[in-house]
C-alpha positions as CSV (number, residue, x, y, z in Angstrom):
1,M,-11.3,0.2,-21.1
2,L,-7.5,0.0,-21.9
3,L,-4.5,-0.5,-19.6
4,D,-3.8,3.0,-19.1
5,D,-2.0,5.3,-16.6
6,T,-5.1,6.6,-14.8
7,P,-4.4,6.6,-11.2
8,L,-6.4,4.7,-8.6
9,F,-7.3,7.9,-6.6
10,E,-6.1,11.2,-6.7
11,P,-2.0,11.5,-6.5
12,S,-2.3,14.9,-4.8
13,L,-3.4,12.9,-1.6
14,L,0.2,11.6,-1.7
15,Q,2.0,14.8,-2.5
16,D,0.2,16.6,0.1
17,L,1.3,14.5,3.0
18,D,2.7,16.1,6.1
19,W,6.3,14.3,5.8
20,S,7.4,16.1,8.9
21,S,4.8,14.2,11.0
22,N,6.6,11.4,10.0
23,S,8.4,9.6,13.2
24,V,10.4,6.8,11.5
25,P,13.9,7.6,10.3
26,F,15.4,7.3,7.1
27,S,18.9,7.3,6.1
28,P,19.7,8.5,3.4
29,A,16.5,10.4,3.5
30,I,13.7,9.3,1.3
31,S,9.9,10.3,1.1
32,P,6.9,9.8,-1.0
33,S,8.1,12.9,-3.4
34,D,11.7,11.4,-3.5
35,P,11.7,7.5,-2.9
36,G,15.2,7.2,-4.3
37,P,17.0,7.6,-7.8
38,G,14.9,6.4,-10.6
39,L,12.0,5.7,-8.2
40,L,8.4,7.0,-8.1
41,L,5.8,6.3,-5.6
42,R,2.4,6.8,-6.9
43,P,-1.2,5.2,-6.9
44,L,-2.0,2.1,-9.1
45,C,-3.2,2.4,-12.3
46,T,-4.2,-0.4,-14.8
47,A,-0.8,-0.1,-17.0
48,D,0.9,-1.6,-14.0
49,F,-0.4,-4.9,-15.0
50,N,2.3,-4.7,-17.5
51,R,4.6,-3.2,-15.6
52,G,5.0,-6.3,-13.0
53,F,2.7,-5.5,-10.6
54,V,1.1,-9.2,-9.9
55,K,4.6,-10.5,-10.0
56,V,5.6,-8.4,-7.1
57,L,2.4,-9.3,-5.3
58,S,3.1,-12.9,-5.9
59,Q,6.3,-12.6,-4.2
60,L,4.2,-12.1,-0.9
61,T,1.3,-14.7,-1.6
62,R,-0.4,-16.7,-4.4
63,A,-1.8,-14.2,-6.8
64,G,-3.1,-16.7,-9.1
65,D,-3.5,-16.2,-13.1
66,I,-5.0,-12.8,-13.6
67,T,-6.1,-11.7,-17.0
68,P,-6.1,-8.0,-17.9
69,E,-10.0,-8.0,-18.1
70,Q,-9.8,-9.2,-14.5
71,F,-7.3,-6.5,-13.6
72,I,-9.2,-3.8,-14.9
73,N,-12.7,-5.2,-13.7
74,K,-11.2,-5.2,-10.1
75,F,-9.4,-1.5,-10.5
76,E,-12.8,-0.1,-11.7
77,H,-14.7,-1.7,-8.7
78,M,-11.8,-0.4,-6.2
79,K,-11.7,3.3,-7.9
80,K,-15.8,3.6,-8.0
81,T,-15.9,2.7,-4.2
82,G,-13.0,5.3,-3.0
83,D,-12.0,3.4,-0.3
84,Y,-8.8,1.3,-2.0
85,Y,-5.7,3.3,-1.9
86,V,-3.0,0.8,-3.5
87,I,0.5,2.5,-3.7
88,V,3.4,1.2,-5.8
89,V,6.9,2.0,-6.3
90,E,7.9,2.2,-9.7
91,D,11.6,1.8,-11.1
92,A,11.3,4.2,-13.9
93,N,14.6,3.0,-15.4
94,M,13.3,-0.2,-16.3
95,G,9.3,0.5,-16.3
96,Q,8.7,-2.0,-13.4
97,I,6.9,-2.1,-10.2
98,V,9.4,-3.1,-7.4
99,A,6.8,-2.4,-4.3
100,T,3.4,-1.8,-3.2
101,A,1.0,-1.8,-0.3
102,T,-2.7,-1.1,0.0
103,L,-4.6,0.9,2.7
104,I,-8.4,0.1,2.5
105,T,-10.7,2.5,4.4
106,E,-13.8,0.7,6.3
107,H,-16.8,3.0,7.2
108,K,-18.1,2.4,10.7
109,F,-21.1,3.3,12.7
110,I,-18.9,3.4,15.9
111,H,-16.9,6.5,16.9
112,S,-19.4,8.8,15.4
113,C,-19.2,7.2,12.0
114,A,-15.6,7.1,11.8
115,K,-13.4,5.3,9.4
116,R,-10.9,2.8,10.2
117,G,-7.8,2.0,8.0
118,R,-6.4,-1.5,7.1
119,V,-3.1,-1.7,5.9
120,E,-2.7,-5.0,3.4
121,E,-0.3,-6.5,0.9
122,V,2.9,-4.6,1.6
123,V,5.6,-6.2,-0.6
124,V,9.0,-5.1,-1.7
125,S,10.6,-7.0,-4.8
126,D,13.3,-9.0,-4.0
127,V,15.6,-7.2,-6.4
128,C,14.9,-4.0,-4.4
129,R,14.9,-5.0,-0.5
130,G,17.3,-3.1,1.8
131,K,16.3,0.5,0.1
132,Q,13.8,1.5,3.0
133,L,10.8,1.0,0.4
134,G,8.8,-1.3,3.2
135,K,9.4,1.7,5.6
136,L,8.3,4.4,2.9
137,L,5.2,2.4,2.0
138,V,3.8,1.8,5.5
139,S,4.9,5.4,6.8
140,T,3.1,6.6,3.6
141,L,0.0,4.7,4.4
142,T,-0.1,5.7,7.9
143,L,0.2,9.1,7.4
144,L,-2.6,8.7,4.5
145,S,-5.1,7.2,7.1
146,Q,-4.5,10.3,9.5
147,K,-5.3,12.6,6.6
148,L,-8.3,10.3,5.7
149,D,-9.5,10.9,9.4
150,C,-9.5,7.3,10.0
151,Y,-9.8,6.7,14.0
152,K,-7.0,4.1,13.8
153,I,-5.0,1.7,11.0
154,T,-4.7,-2.1,11.5
155,L,-2.7,-4.7,9.9
156,E,-1.8,-8.5,10.4
157,C,1.6,-9.6,10.3
158,A,3.5,-12.6,10.9
159,P,5.1,-13.0,14.2
160,N,8.7,-12.1,13.2
161,N,7.3,-9.0,11.5
162,V,6.3,-7.6,14.5
163,A,9.2,-5.5,15.3
164,F,9.4,-3.8,12.1
165,Y,5.6,-2.8,12.5
166,E,6.4,-1.5,16.0
167,K,8.9,1.3,14.5
168,F,5.6,3.0,13.0
169,S,3.9,3.0,16.6
170,Y,1.7,-0.1,15.8
171,N,1.3,-2.3,19.0
172,A,0.2,-5.8,19.4
173,S,-3.4,-6.2,20.2
174,D,-4.9,-8.5,23.0
175,D,-7.4,-9.0,20.7
176,T,-7.6,-12.5,19.3
177,Y,-7.2,-12.7,15.3
178,M,-9.4,-15.8,14.0
179,Q,-10.2,-16.5,10.0
180,C,-12.3,-18.9,8.1
181,R,-10.3,-19.3,5.2
182,F,-12.0,-20.6,1.8
183,Y,-9.2,-20.3,-0.5
184,D,-5.3,-21.0,0.0
């Protein structure tokens, strides 16, 4: 497969979001269909490998060395499962990805075989911070999880980011987050 503009998921899922139910204020007003001058919010595609997608992720954590083949294989796996919703903001003038976030849906037996959403890898490039793109990404994924009939949506964040996520009605849980890390 070549690096192309085939989306990871159906773009109409983003276009059809009921933005009027978003409770987070934006000033100036932006939305998934109008993220700002020269910006496009859309699903990830494999061509984004050459548009700096991995470089943006590396501003969040160690992304590692990824070949185009590895990227395509992971993309195809994610597309096939239908449970990954990686969104990106592209600066169309530069042809570069400037922000990204991921929603993963988990299928459960609990809550009458419901789905749980999990937000991961929210990052805005240092050259575009202050343009409300983080708010836009989180608002979009929160609304998308509701549209996908998730019974809840969760995320993990550093203590200094709690106040940011509380704006979106996320609450700190009393549950203890634990991990067993195998790699840095």
